[in-house]
GURO-997574 format. One record per residue (C-alpha): residue in one letter; x, y, z. Coordinates in steps of 0.5 Angstrom, whole numbers, plus 500, padded with zeros to 3 digits. Layout:
AXYZ;...
This chain:
X184804561;X183804568;X188808572;X191805578;X193808584;X201808585;X204813590;X211813591;X214816597;X220820598;X225815601;X228821605;X222821609;X223814612;X228810615;X224804613;X218803608;X212803612;X208800606;X212794606;X210791613;X204790618;X208794623;X209800618;X202800616;X200800623;X204806625;X201810619;X194808621;X194809628;X198816627;X193818623;X187816628;X191819634;X193826630;X186827628;X183825636;X188829640;X192834635;X200833632;X203836639;X200831643;X203825639;X209822641;X212815639;X211813646;X204814646;X204811639;X208805640;X203803646;X197804642;X200799637;X203794642;X210795640;X216799642;X218806642;X224803638;X220800633;X217806631;X224810631;X226804626;X221807621;X221814622;X227819625;X222824628;X214825628;X215831624;X218827618;X212822620;X207828619;X210830613;X210823610;X202822611;X201829609;X205828602;X201822601;X195825602;X197830596;X199825592;X193821593;X189828591;X192829585;X191822583;X183823584;X183829580;X186826574;X182820575;X175824576;X177829570;X180824565;X173824561;X172831561;X173835555;X172842557;X177845561;X172850565;X168843567;X175840569;X177846574;X170846577;X171839578;X177840581;X174845586;X169841588;X174835590;X178840594;X172843597;X168837599;X169832605;X173826603;X171819603;X175813605;X179809599;X177802600;X183800596;X188802602;X185800608;X191803613;X190810611;X183813613;X183818608;X177822611;X181823617;X187825614;X183830610;X181833617;X189833619;X191836612;X186842614;X188843621;X195841621;X198841614;X201848615;X206845620;X209841615;X212847612;X212853617;X218851621;X225853621;X228847617;X223849611;X229851606;X233844608;X226840607;X225843601;X232841598;X230834600;X224835596;X219833601;X214838598;X214835591;X207832592;X204839594;X208842588;X206837583;X198838585;X199845584;X202845577;X196840575;X191845577;X196851575;X196848568;X188847568;X187854569;X192856563;X187851559;X182856561;X185862560;X192862557;X194869558;X192869566;X198871569;X198868576;X196860575;X201858580;X198863585;X191862584;X192854584;X195855591;X190859593;X184854591;X187849595;X189853602;X182857601;X178850601;X182848607;X181855611;X174856609;X172849611;X176850618;X173857619;X166854617;X166849623;X170852628;X170860627;X163861623;X163868624;X169869619;X165866613;X159867610;X156860610;X152861617;X150855620;X149851614;X155848614;X154846607;X161844603;X157846597;X157853599;X165853599;X165850592;X160856590;X165861593;X171858590;X168858583;X166865584;X173867586;X177863581;X172864575;X172872576;X179872576;X181868570;X175870566;
């Protein structure tokens, strides 16, 4: 049976579901474009409204503030990546081959999903790399956690952690290694493109080398 993409977002993140109207979808689409172009700090609802051709009040009818908007798109990305992992590994029997596939998915560039026209997945991937930590590196992280804003990220880590245990049921640190794989894939990508002297990838800018590094790190740990 063909897997169907279904992403259910946390209702506490929004005031009105953006996926249920053209304006809401435009808010998501253009916020991703603007954050990618100018950074999260430069984004304001006034600028976003002008870009879309609506009012600032119209944006506030969907999201209480821009932090919740960023959390929404980042959470959407984690759920989307989890779906990609499940979809792309469903016919792979070997746990080790599955884990290698997961590492490759996390370490390489994302292609746009034609089924979801209002989300530019490739731009969102770059936002997750450069801005994703701003979702939880805040004073209100505890309160946000109570609202289960980070559940999509935790769910993704559990999928990877369970796969690590399939490879070695006696490995002691599956969740820690799962988060390390995700974050290291992003840090190394950022460093490779912006601070290359912090990597061993030289000027090649080949994401395959990040995957090779992560494979070496992960399988050296669990074997």
